[in-house]
N, C-alpha and C positions, 0 to 999 in steps of 0.2 A: 338426487344429490348430483352435484357437478363434480364430474372424474378426471384424471388425467388419461388420455387415451394413446399419445404419441408423443416420442421424444427422439429429435434429431440431433445427434453428435457428429461435430465437425471440429479439425484444428487447423491453426493457420500458423505458420512461421514468417515471423516477422525479423527483419534486419533490422537493426538500430542506425538510424539516421547521423549519431554520434559517436564517435569512436569511446568507448567508454571501459577506462581501466582503473581499479580501485586497488588496494593495499594487498590483495589476495586473489583478483583475478581479472579477467576479460570478458566482455558480454559480447557474445559473438550472434546470437539469435534469442529470439523470445517465443518460446512455444504457447501459443494461446488457444486453450480448449474453449469452444463455442457449445452451448447448449441451447435448444428451443423446446420448451414443455407447451403441448400443445392440449387444451382441454375439451371436453363434452360441449361446452357454451359456445366454441368457436374462438376462443381466448388463447393469445400467444405469448408467453412470456421468455425472454432472451438473457443467459445469465452466460457471465466468462469469468475464466483465471488465467495464471501465465506460469511461465517456467523461465529462469534465464539460460536456458539452451539444454539443459537435460531434464530427462523424468516425464516429458510428454506423452510419450506412449505409455508410459506406466499409467499414467493418469487417465487416458482414453481407455486403457484396459479395466483398470477398476470400473469406470461409469459405465462402459458397455457390459460387462460382464455380471457386475454386483450392484452398481446402486441403481442406474437407470430402470431395469427390471422390474426392482420394488418400488416406483414409483407409479407403475401401470395399475390402474383403478383406484388411487387415492384422490382425496379431496386437497386440492391445491390451496384451499384456505389455511390448513390445518400446517401453516409453516413452522411453527415452533416443535409440533409434535412430529413431524415428519423429519426435521431437523434431528430431534434428538433419537427418533428411532433408526435414521441412519447411523448416525452415532455409535448406537449400539451394535449395529449390523457389522459395522468395522472395528468393533472394538479389539482384534486383535492386531490390528496395523496403525492404530491411533495410542498415543499422540505423535503424530508425525506428518511431514511436508506432502506427501504424495497425497495421502487419505484426506489433508485437510484442502489441498486444492481440487481435487475432485468435488467433495462436498460445499465448496465455495461457487463452483460452477451451477451445482443446483440450488441451491439455496438463492442467489442472486437470480436465477430466472424466475424462482417463485414467488421474490420481492417485486420483481418486475409486472409479473403477472398480477400481483395481490393489488400493486399501486396503479395499475390501469383499469382492473375491475373498479376500484374506488374513486377514478379519477383526479388521482393526488398524484404529484410529483414526488420523488424520494424522502426530498428534504422535508416534506410537510407530512409525509404518511409516517416518517418515523419520529417525528417531533416537532419541528419547523422552530429550533431555538433562534439563528441567525439568518440575517438575508445573504450574507457575504461574507468571504475571508480573504485574507491577506495571504499572497504568493510570494514563495519563495523559489528561485531556480537552480537545479544542480545541472543542468546541461553544459555550462561551461566550467563544472568546477573539476574536473576526473583529474585523475592525479598525474596522468600522461602529458597535461595540456602546459605548454611552455608559461612562464611566470606573465610575462605582458599581456599573453591573450587572457591570462586568467584574470588580470586586474582589468582588461577591456571589458571582458561579459560582465564584469560584477556592476564596471559601470555603466554599460549598457541597461543591465536589468535596473539599476537605482534610475536612470533617466526614464525610463517605461512604468516608471512607478511599484517597483516589486519592493517587498522589504526588505528582502534579503536572498544572498547567494551560499549554497554550501559548497566547501571547499574539501576535496578528498585529501586525507592527511595518510603517512605510513611510508614516508620516503626512510632510505636506508640509516640515514643521519638526521636527527631531530632538528638540527640548525636547518636543513633544507626546508622542512616544514612552516618552521618559524619565520622565517625569510619569505616565504610565499605568503602567509598570511600576515606578517607584518607589512608586505608592500599592499595587499588589497585593504586592509585598513586604512592606511596612507592616504589611499587612494578614494574611498569612499564616506570616509569621517567616520565619528561617533556614532550616529543617528541608525545607519543602514547595519543590518545584522547579519553576521558571519556566522552559519552553519558549520562545523566540523563532523567527519565521518572516517573512522578507521577501518571501518568492514570488519572489526572482529581481530585486527590484527596482533594485538599486544598481548604480552604476560601484564601479570597484576603490577610488577613493580616499573616497567616501562609505561604503563598507563597512568600510574600517577606520577612518574618523571615527566612525561608529556604535558599532562595536565598540568601541573606547576609552570612549565615554561609558556603555557596558553594563557594562564590568568590574568597577566597584563594587557592583554588584547580583547579582552572582554566578549570572547564568543557566546553565543549564543546556547550552543550547547556541542558537549562531545559524546557522539554518537556511535554505537557501539565499539567501547572501546576493547572490548575482550571478548571471546568466545559465550555466545551467550547461554550455554551451560554452566559457565562458572558464578554462578549467584553470588558466591562469598566473595570473590573478586570484585565484584561492583558494588557489595555491601563495604569493602576496603576502599575502594576509590571514591563513593561518594561520601566517604567519612573524611577522605583527604583532601578533598578542593572544594571550592567554591562554583567550581563550574557546574552545569547543570549536567546530569548524566542521562542521556537519551538511549532509550530498548524499544523493541517489540518487533523488527521486521522477521527476526529469525525465532519468535516464539509462535507456538501452534495452538495455545490453550487459555483460556481465560481464567485458568487454575495458576498458570506460570505466571501471568502478570499478577495475580493476587499475591503470589511469593515474593516477588519483587518489591510489589507496594508495602507489604508487612514490615518486609525487613531494612526499607528505606535506603534500597539499592539503585533508585530512579528517580527523574525528576520529572522526564517528559516523556509520553508514552505514545509509540510509533506504530501502534495496531494496524495491522494490513490486513483487510477484508478476503484478500484470496489465501493468504498464509493460516489464518485463524477460523479458515471454512464458512465464510460466508458474512452476510450481513446480519445476520441472529448472533454470532456469537460476537460480532465487533461492536453491537449498541451495549450488549452485555458487557464489555470490557469498557468500554466509553464509560459507561455509568457507574461502573465499579472505580474507575479514575476520578469520575467528579466525586464520589464520597471520599478518595483522598486528597483533595482539591489540588489534580494535577491536569495537566493540559493533554489535549489528544492533537498530537501532527504525525498524522501516517505517513507511510512509506508507499510512495508509486501510486499507481492506479486513478491519477489525478481525475479522473472523468467520473469514476463512482465515488471518490472520496469528497469531493466538493460538496455533493448533496448530503453525506453521511455526515461531515464534520458541521454543517449548516445545521443537522438535524439537532447538535446536542448542544449543549451552553459550554463545555469546555472546548469545544474545536476551536484550535489556534491558528494552525497554519495549514495551507495545501503545499506541495510539492510540486513543482511544474516540470513535469518529463514527459512531453507530448507524443507516446507511443503509440497512439490508435489512432492517428492521422489518415494513415493509407486504408484503414478498416471503416473509416466512416465519412458520411457527407457534410457534416458540420462540427466543428471541434465545441471544446469548452467555452462559454463566456467568458472573456477578460475584458475589463474595464481599469484602468489605471491603476495596474499591478494587483487588481483585486478579482477572485475567481466566484462567478455567479454560477448557483445550480439551475438546471433547467427548469422551466417551468411545464413542459409536458407530463402528463401522465406517465409514471413507470421510473425505470433509472434514469431516464434522460441522456443516454446513448443513441446518435442516430447512424444506426450502421449502415453501411454499404456492403448490400448483401451481393451483387455482381461482384465487387470486389473480392468480396471472402470466396464467392464461389470459385474465380479465379484462381484462387490461393491455397486452396484445399489441400492437407496433406493426409487427412483422415476424413471419413464419410461414412456414418453409421446411421441406421434407424432404428428404434425399439417401438414396438406396438404390441 
């Protein structure tokens, strides 16, 4: 039987190329755990996850002390079984971000290895439902960006063939948000989508109020209007507005998504492969959303999510935030505003190992 023999753990700290400020925080770094799983047949699978500046050392500690040692001697082909065993092993710390991010690094590595063994790219191995997907950009829509720059970036995205732009909201006065959104809408016209994102900043009453103000602008969705744990608030908001309510980047279990869907608390699913614990639970959530006739528009990680979204029939958008450029030798393929998955076996991420070696802030081997 093929067995896992060795695991290399690393972490890189990436600094955002663009200043990123939203309604509740600023992004100053991206700690990026990277794991390589080696099997007895000579195969190597690479996986990763991320933080937005805190918790990276905790993720690496969980990997080093608990999760990676539990993989030694296991058959890497048993992806589902391993994921379930590791979830049980860490049941005292689930559901939560640190454990999910650690599980995701392992699960994505196992899927990379699985795809390579089969000689298939991720989007075909996981379903092969679509050849490409439209992109929307977030990089020019951060809250601190002046109005004219916001408009100019949306126009550039439209000229490049992108289908939409995300505009962060959460200014102290609702009128400021509406003025910014109105300026973008006047510039790009009716056919270009404008996504809005509050990053969990509002109370229920304020979310309902701002949704009412945004309705005439026909925004594509109202993302993370309130704290993710406020399920009832999302139920109230969804019933009070015609705007699609988008949730998911701050949910860490398929069961949490199920509760939102059952309660009609959302209409756009933004499941994040890193934050939900890997590809295995991501696909469960995507197919659950399909059963509820809801689209998948995942948060971040475009290099991974392009393959996953093309694997499922309800993938609708890929979010353009090119954060892995400094760690890869080739970026995601983009043509006329559409994202295309790699045709190479595996996850399709062309890692730049010398660059990773230079940037390491954590390095450990488990065997």
